[in-house]
N, C-alpha and C positions, 0 to 999 in steps of 0.2 A: 623371441627365441633366447633360450638360456645359453650363454657361452662363458665358460670358466676355465682359467688356466690353473694347473696344479702340478705337483711333482711326485714322482714315484721313486722310492728308495731302491737302489740297486748296488749292493755292497757298500762301498764308501762314496758312491756317486748318487746324484739325483737326476732322474730322467724327466725332462720337461715334456708336459703333455697338455692337451686341450680337449675339453668335452663340449659338444654342441648338441642341443636337442630342443624340441618344442616343449614348452611348459605343460601343454595339455595333451601330449602324445599318449596314445593308448597301445602303440606297438611295443612289443617286448623283445625286439631284435636290435642288437647293437653291431656296429662295424668299427673295426680298428684298422687304421691306415698309417703307413710310414713312408718316408721318402726314399730316394735312390742313394747312390754313392756320394753325390754332392748335395749341397743345400741342407734344408731342415724342414720341420713341419709347416713352416710359413711359406713354403713354395706355393706360388699362386695357383698352380694346377691342383695341388692337394687341398689347399684351404677352400678354394671355390667349390670343389667337388664335395668336401665335407659339409659345406653350407647347404648345397642342393640336396644332399641325402638327408640332412637334418630337417629340412623343410618338408620332406616326404614322410616324416615321422620317425626316422631311425635315430637311435642314440649313437653319435659318432665320436670316436676318440682318435686323435692323431698324436703322434709323439716324435721327438727328435732322437736319433741315435746315429751319431757321426762315426765314421771309421770304415775301413775296407775289409776288416776281419769278419767274414761271414759267420764264423762260429760264435764270435762275441755278440754279433747282432741278433742271432737266433736266441741266445741266452737272455739278452735284454728283452726281446720281444716276448719270450715266455713269461718273464717277470711281469711285464705290462699286462699280458692276458690274465694272469693269475690275480693281479691287483684289481683289474676291472671286474672280474667275476666276483670277487669278494666285496668290493666297494659299491658296485652298482647292482644291488640285488633285484631291482625292478626289471633288469634285462635277463630274459630266460635263455637266450641263445646268442652266440656271437659268430660273426664272420671276420676272418683275419686276412689282411691283404696289404698291398703296397705297390709302389711303382718301381720298376727296374730292380735294383739290388734289394729294395724293400720287399718286392714280390718273392725274391729268392729266400729272404729271411722268413717270410710268412709260410712258405711251403716247408722250410726246415722245421718250423714249429709244428705244423700239422703232422709231419712225419715223426717228430720226436716225441709227441705226446700220445701217439696212438697206443691204446690199451691202458691208458691212465684215466683217473676220474676227470682230469681237466679236459680230455678229449670229448666228453659227453656234452660240454657246453659249446663246442664248435661245430657248426653245421655246414661250413663251406669256406673256400679260400678265393681271394680276388687277386689276379695278376694283371697289373697294368704295365704294358711295355716290358714283358718278361724278356730278359736278355739271354736268348738261347745260345748265343755265341758272342765273341768279341767282334768288334767292327771289321766286317769283310773277311773274317777268319772262320771258315766252316769246318775246320778239322777237329776242333775240340768242343763238342756240344755239351751244354749243361742240361742234359736230359735225364740224368740219373734220378734226381728227386721227383721228376714227373712220373717215371715208371714205378716209383715206390709209392706214390700218393694214392690213397683210397678215398680221401675227402672230395666231395664235389667241388669243382673249380670253374671259375669264369675267367677267361683270358680276353683282354682288350688290348689290341695292338694296332699300329699303323701298318698299312699294306706296303709301305716303303721304308719300314724300320731297318736301318743298317745293322742292327744287332739281333734281328730276328727274321730270318728269311721265311717268307710266307709258306712256301711249299714244304720247307723242312719242318716247321712247327706243325703243320697239318699232318705230315707223315708221323711225327712223334705222337700227336694226340690220338691217332687211331690205335696206338698200342697201349694206351693208358688203361688202368684198371677201373677207375671211378668215372662218374658222369662228368662230361666236359661241355662247356659252351664257349665258342670263340666268336668274338665280334671284331671285324676288321674295320678300322677307320680309313676310308679310301683316300689315298694320297698322303697320309700322315707319316712322319718319320719317327725316330725313337722318342723324341720329346713330344710327340703327337701334334707337331706343327705341320700345317699343310702348305705346300708350295703355292705361290700365287699362280693363277691361271688354270688351275686344275678344276675340272667340272665335277664338283662334289657338293652334296647336301650340307656338308660340314665346313665348307670353305669360307664361311662368313667370319670365322675367327675362333679364338680359344674358347670363348664362352659357350658357343654352340657345340663344340667338341665335348665340353664337360657335360652339357645337357644330354648328348648321345650316350655318354658313359653312364650317367645317372639313370636314364631311362632303361638302358640295357640291364643294369644291376637290379633295378626295382622289379623289372619283369622276370628276371632270372630267380630272384629271391621269392617272389610271389608264386612262381611255378613250383619251386622246391617245396615250399611250405604247403601248397595245395596237394602235391604228391604225397607228402608225409601224412597229411590229414586223411587222404584216401586210404593209405596203407593201414593207419591206425584204425580207421573205420572198418576195413575188411577184417583185421585181426579181432576186433571187438565182436563183430558179427559171427566170425568163426567160433570164438570162444562161447558165445551165446548158443550157437547151434549144437556144440558139443554138450553143453549143459542140458539142452532139451532132449538130446539123444540118450543121455545117461539117465534121465529121470524115469522113463518107462522101465529100464532095466532094474533100477533100484526098487521100483514098485513091485516088479515081478518077484524079486528076491524076498521082499517083505511078505507077499502073499504065500510064497512057498514055505517060509518059516511058520506062518500061521497054520497052514495045513498040517505041517509036521507036528506042531504042538497038539492039534486036535487028535491026530492019530496016536 
C-alpha cells in the first residue's frame, strides 16, 4: 500500500496531510477525512479507518486542522478538497467527511460549494459521531446545516452518544432534503467506545468498530454508485428513444418536400 505524507498550502500556513491507497487500485473514488475538536489526523480511530478504506481500493486523504473556529475549519477543508481535486486527477469523485467537529466542517463545505464547479466532484458526505448538541444539553441543536444539506450523507454514531441523542437525530433526519443513511453502533459513546459487559457484535474492541464503519461506508458508496449508473442508463435509453421517435417524423417531412418539388 502506498502511504505518503504531504503538505497543502493555506495562506501563510501548511496543512499536514496523508494519502493512502493501493498501488494497483482501479477505483476512482476518493475519501477525505479529518478529526474532531481535539487531536489530529493521527488519531488511532481515524488512521485505522483510513487504512481499512484504502485496503478496499479507495484513495484516502486525511488531514490535520486544529482549532475550535468552525468557519476557519470549513475554509481549510475547502482548500484541501480543491487541492485533492487538482492534484489527484485519477480520482473522479470525492466523499468528504470527518468525526465530530470534523463532520460539521465537512457538511459546511458541502453546503458552501453548492452551485459551484467544485460541487460536481463531491458525491456524498460522511458524518462520524456528529455532535448534534453539546453534552447533555438538548436546547441548542446543530441541525441547521442538516436541513440545508442536499448532498447524500451517511451518519455513523453510537447509540449512547452523549452529544447526539438517538431519537433527536432520527427526528431531524426525517426532515432532511437529501438521501440519508444512519448506522448506530450499539452501546457506543461519542468516541465510539463500547462499555464493557454490553451484548453487542462490536464489543470486541476498537478494531471491530472500525470494521463496522468501513463495511457500512463501502456498502453505502456502492449503492450510491449503482443508483447513479441506473439513472444514467435510463437517461441514455430515454434519449435514444427520443431519437428513434424523431427519425420517422424527419423522414415524413423529407418525403413531403419531394412531393412538393414534383408538383
